[in-house]
N, C-alpha and C positions, 0 to 999 in steps of 0.2 A: 527498669531501674539500671542505672549504669553500674559498672563494677567499681570503678575509682573515680573521685573527683578531687582534683587538686584545687584548691581554693587560694586565691591571692598570689598567683604566679606572675613573675615579671618576665616579659619575652624581650628580647633583644631588638632595640629600636622603638620600642613603645614605652610611653611614661606612665600609663595607667597599669593597674594590676588587673589581671584576668582570671577566670576560672577554666580549667581544663578538664575535660572528662575522658576517661578511657572505657571503652567497652569492647570486650573481645580482643583486646590488644591494639585497637584502632583508635585515634584520637577523634572525638566526637564534640559538638557544641553542647553546653549545657546553660541552664538558666540558673538564677538566684536561688529558686525554689525547688530544683531537682534534687533528688534523693540518690544514694549510692551505697552499696554494699559497705564501701570504706571511704572516708573523708579525711584528706590531709591538708592542714592549713599550712601554706609555704610561707607565709608572713612576709612576702615580697621577694622571696629568694628567686634567682635567675633559673630558668629552665631553658636548657639548650639541647640541641640533636646530639645522639651519641657520637663519639669519635671512632671513625672507621678508617682502617689502612688498607685499601684496595690494591696495594703494591705488591705485584708479583712479576718473576722472570719467566716468561713463556718459553725461552731458550733452554731452560734447565728443568722445566717442570716434568716433561716426559723422559728425561734421560737421568733422573734421580742425582741431578747436579752435575753430571759429567757431561760437558759440551762436546759436540759431535766433531 
């Protein structure tokens, strides 16, 4: 049994809706008859990856912000 199923999710660049499964923190394929501990109907809402800001200044990381 999957932990979570997101039903009727819209993915960027696709016209049709899809179901997404989450099991142990990993996205997995699910079928129409699969069951989960929790199911959420997204009703066509867009699902996107999380926003991440990997920007750092390596010249200041080890100097507590004081340039050498």
